[in-house]
VOBA-1610 file (N, C-alpha, C; in pm, whole numbers, padded with zeros to 5 digits, always signed):
BEGIN
Unk-05098+01454+00054Unk-05010+01531+00046Unk-04942+01380+00062Unk-04797+01416+00024Unk-04688+01343+00035Unk-04679+01231+00219Unk-04648+01101+00138Unk-04535+01119+00254Unk-04448+01175+00303Unk-04368+01164+00411Unk-04256+01248+00447Unk-04177+01117+00412Unk-04067+01163+00405Unk-03946+01067+00357Unk-03892+01007+00491Unk-03876+00909+00523Unk-03832+00902+00703Unk-03661+00892+00635Unk-03554+00940+00741Unk-03431+00862+00645Unk-03414+00823+00756Unk-03323+00728+00710Unk-03249+00599+00805Unk-03086+00664+00821Unk-03067+00677+01004Unk-03021+00694+01103Unk-02851+00511+01115Unk-02796+00619+01139Unk-02757+00480+01157Unk-02732+00321+01253Unk-02876+00361+01419Unk-02941+00271+01521Unk-03037+00219+01362Unk-03090+00287+01299Unk-03158+00196+01214Unk-03149+00087+01147Unk-02941+00150+01114Unk-02978-00019+00988Unk-02918-00176+01119Unk-03004-00266+01048Unk-02926-00385+01102Unk-02759-00360+01126Unk-02750-00411+01296Unk-02582-00471+01374Unk-02563-00609+01265Unk-02375-00578+01198Unk-02310-00758+01245Unk-02369-00852+01302Unk-02324-00961+01290Unk-02337-01015+01388Unk-02257-01037+01446Unk-02211-01086+01563Unk-02020-01054+01624Unk-01951-01190+01565Unk-01847-01201+01552Unk-01787-01298+01495Unk-01822-01418+01487Unk-01818-01469+01408Unk-01818-01646+01447Unk-01678-01673+01625Unk-01533-01625+01541Unk-01372-01629+01582Unk-01371-01498+01567Unk-01328-01468+01754Unk-01303-01317+01792Unk-01197-01286+01842Unk-01184-01207+01740Unk-00970-01143+01733Unk-00894-01173+01839Unk-00771-01182+01876Unk-00672-01203+01943Unk-00601-01087+01942Unk-00589-01010+01895Unk-00487-00976+01821Unk-00346-00936+01828Unk-00327-01055+01802Unk-00228-01118+01755Unk-00212-01089+01506Unk-00155-01022+01540Unk-00083-00975+01394Unk-00048-01126+01322Unk-00033-01254+01344Unk-00016-01372+01270Unk-00094-01427+01235Unk-00234-01398+01307Unk-00333-01481+01382Unk-00509-01467+01319Unk-00442-01326+01377Unk-00585-01298+01317Unk-00600-01240+01181Unk-00497-01278+01038Unk-00629-01259+00882Unk-00681-01411+00902Unk-00598-01513+00901Unk-00675-01582+00845Unk-00878-01628+00970Unk-00875-01575+01076Unk-00977-01571+01174Unk-01009-01453+01081Unk-01006-01346+00983Unk-01110-01243+00923Unk-01121-01317+00774Unk-01080-01392+00791Unk-01122-01510+00616Unk-01216-01559+00708Unk-01216-01703+00752Unk-01322-01714+00878Unk-01473-01704+00882Unk-01425-01598+00941Unk-01596-01507+00970Unk-01610-01424+00866Unk-01499-01296+00753Unk-01610-01251+00636Unk-01688-01406+00569Unk-01614-01440+00575Unk-01707-01646+00481Unk-01862-01646+00601Unk-01817-01693+00694Unk-01954-01723+00790Unk-02007-01597+00812Unk-01988-01493+00833Unk-02119-01407+00793Unk-02165-01412+00713Unk-02151-01424+00494Unk-02182-01420+00412Unk-02291-01543+00462Unk-02347-01635+00505Unk-02454-01769+00514Unk-02503-01609+00642Unk-02394-01570+00782Unk-02536-01540+00829Unk-02569-01352+00830Unk-02524-01332+00773Unk-02592-01190+00733Unk-02744-01221+00627Unk-02848-01165+00684Unk-02991-01159+00568Unk-02968-01118+00496Unk-03034-01153+00358Unk-03025-00986+00253Unk-03122-00932+00236Unk-03099-00807+00215Unk-03194-00684+00212Unk-03333-00742+00098Unk-03430-00657+00277Unk-03540-00697+00236Unk-03589-00672+00134Unk-03528-00595-00020Unk-03654-00504-00061Unk-03554-00614-00206Unk-03519-00685-00233Unk-03439-00741-00292Unk-03481-00887-00287Unk-03585-00929-00249Unk-03759-00985-00247Unk-03662-01221-00253Unk-03717-01284-00308Unk-03652-01372-00335Unk-03527-01444-00414Unk-03517-01338-00551Unk-03406-01301-00618Unk-03244-01255-00471Unk-03273-01165-00450Unk-03157-01146-00279Unk-03137-01254-00257Unk-03263-01330-00234Unk-03234-01466-00078Unk-03149-01506-00188Unk-03161-01589-00289Unk-03094-01673-00352Unk-02936-01625-00376Unk-02968-01549-00427Unk-02823-01449-00463Unk-02735-01454-00404Unk-02806-01432-00208Unk-02688-01439-00084Unk-02683-01565-00116Unk-02709-01682-00133Unk-02677-01789-00086Unk-02551-01822-00206Unk-02590-01823-00331Unk-02480-01835-00413Unk-02354-01818-00394Unk-02369-01621-00384Unk-02201-01590-00340Unk-02220-01590-00244Unk-02273-01680-00124Unk-02140-01775-00009Unk-02074-01909-00090Unk-02161-01953-00091Unk-02122-02137-00191Unk-02012-02065-00188Unk-02038-01914-00334Unk-01869-01961-00448Unk-01814-01850-00297Unk-01757-01836-00214Unk-01708-01787-00157Unk-01659-01872-00095Unk-01691-02011-00033Unk-01682-02114-00003Unk-01545-02153-00057Unk-01565-02114-00211Unk-01526-02201-00328Unk-01300-02082-00234Unk-01318-02059-00231Unk-01241-01911-00241Unk-01143-01913-00137Unk-01195-01977+00018Unk-01156-01968+00112Unk-00979-01990+00164Unk-00969-02152+00101Unk-00845-02227+00060Unk-00789-02054-00014Unk-00770-02011-00147Unk-00667-01876-00202Unk-00698-01780-00074Unk-00795-01746-00030Unk-00746-01602+00053Unk-00715-01646+00194Unk-00654-01845+00242Unk-00604-01833+00347Unk-00432-01804+00293Unk-00466-01851+00176Unk-00302-01903+00180Unk-00247-01733+00092Unk-00288-01707+00103Unk-00223-01566-00031Unk-00238-01483+00151Unk-00319-01544+00287Unk-00283-01458+00404Unk-00175-01455+00439Unk-00177-01664+00453Unk-00054-01671+00462Unk+00099-01601+00415Unk+00078-01538+00296Unk+00204-01466+00251Unk+00241-01357+00297Unk+00129-01326+00312Unk+00104-01149+00333Unk+00213-01183+00520Unk+00157-01304+00567Unk+00201-01247+00703Unk+00343-01349+00705Unk+00415-01405+00662Unk+00579-01512+00629Unk+00652-01424+00546Unk+00552-01293+00443Unk+00671-01163+00422Unk+00683-01103+00523Unk+00587-01129+00591Unk+00576-00954+00698Unk+00671-00916+00741Unk+00781-01024+00818Unk+00925-00955+00834Unk+00978-00928+00742Unk+00986-00930+00662Unk+01109-00931+00587Unk+01024-00797+00499Unk+00959-00729+00455Unk+00940-00580+00411Unk+00969-00547+00510Unk+00914-00595+00680Unk+00938-00434+00843Unk+01137-00420+00764Unk+01191-00554+00734Unk+01399-00514+00689Unk+01442-00460+00615Unk+01336-00349+00475Unk+01394-00323+00416Unk+01311-00159+00446Unk+01341-00069+00392Unk+01351+00071+00381Unk+01215+00064+00332Unk+01138+00164+00321Unk+01027+00173+00203Unk+01010+00254+00107Unk+00985+00195+00009Unk+01022+00278-00130Unk+00921+00306-00222Unk+00906+00471-00281Unk+00801+00499-00362Unk+00765+00325-00493Unk+00717+00353-00550Unk+00645+00256-00654Unk+00728+00165-00731Unk+00760+00390-00809Unk+00784+00434-00912Unk+00969+00325-00846Unk+01033+00299-00805Unk+01145+00245-00774Unk+01120+00091-00796Unk+00980+00065-00756Unk+00983-00075-00830Unk+00949-00129-00874Unk+00870-00086-01049Unk+00809-00098-01139Unk+01002-00105-01230Unk+01037-00012-01208Unk+01189+00155-01298Unk+01110+00146-01410Unk+00999+00187-01399Unk+01014+00275-01542Unk+01058+00338-01616Unk+01150+00392-01578Unk+01342+00429-01677Unk+01390+00272-01795Unk+01353+00174-01717Unk+01419+00057-01786Unk+01325+00063-01934Unk+01217+00092-01935Unk+01143+00064-02096Unk+01131+00011-02211Unk+01140+00189-02177Unk+01048+00241-02359Unk+01274+00251-02410Unk+01324+00303-02340Unk+01473+00308-02362Unk+01540+00140-02432Unk+01465+00027-02350Unk+01537-00128-02312Unk+01475-00151-02496Unk+01330-00147-02491Unk+01243-00167-02556Unk+01271-00058-02743Unk+01310+00007-02745Unk+01423+00068-02840Unk+01562-00027-02912Unk+01623-00091-02782Unk+01701-00143-02818Unk+01693-00261-02871Unk+01539-00359-02824Unk+01604-00489-02841Unk+01548-00468-02984Unk+01436-00383-02997Unk+01368-00340-03176Unk+01463-00274-03276Unk+01570-00267-03196Unk+01698-00240-03319Unk+01736-00309-03352Unk+01765-00402-03238Unk+01840-00523-03215Unk+01793-00685-03342Unk+01629-00645-03323Unk+01579-00745-03434Unk+01567-00711-03538Unk+01556-00495-03565Unk+01577-00528-03744Unk+01750-00569-03786Unk+01786-00521-03689Unk+01945-00600-03758Unk+01927-00676-03800Unk+01928-00742-03728Unk+01953-00893-03707Unk+01833-00931-03873Unk+01685-00869-03925Unk+01673-00928-03983Unk+01629-00833-04185Unk+01801-00721-04044Unk+01810-00699-04260Unk+01840-00742-04309Unk+01926-00897-04334Unk+01988-00921-04460Unk+01862-00986-04570Unk+01767-01060-04451Unk+01599-01101-04524Unk+01550-01057-04575Unk+01579-00902-04583Unk+01493-00855-04608Unk+01567-00723-04766Unk+01611-00739-04711Unk+01751-00637-04805Unk+01679-00830-04943Unk+01709-00903-04979Unk+01659-01003-05005Unk+01604-01034-05082Unk+01518-01013-04998Unk+01361-01077-05041Unk+01293-00943-05104Unk+01364-00816-05092Unk+01401-00705-05209Unk+01448-00755-05326Unk+01545-00765-05270Unk+01609-00752-05422Unk+01576-00899-05527Unk+01512-01033-05522Unk+01426-01102-05532Unk+01260-01060-05592Unk+01249-00948-05530Unk+01196-00892-05610Unk+01166-00823-05736Unk+01239-00743-05721Unk+01332-00631-05851Unk+01352-00712-05947Unk+01351-00879-05941Unk+01439-00924-06065Unk+01256-00972-06099
//
């Protein structure tokens, strides 16, 4: 008889470690602490045991690569925090207004028509030379 399958419950899962820097509740500081905590957790969390040594090596490589991205992540969060006040002043708009799809095809058609007209004398001359 086969062994019964044991269902894993949330209580059985390993709990994530406490953050190295506790969130303050300040929306201007917490995005930066989150970046640092996420990168620290990559080193602190154990690899899944079913992955063995390869999983452990992968964890360390991924954690090291994550360290190289800290500067970019902090820059991105800094820009988001810096522009937060501006975005709060603007009204909410659907995405279609932001990318302006109504400017897409008609403008491209008009530009291609202008390009054809500009090159038409050369094409006519080349065609006439072929006939000679």
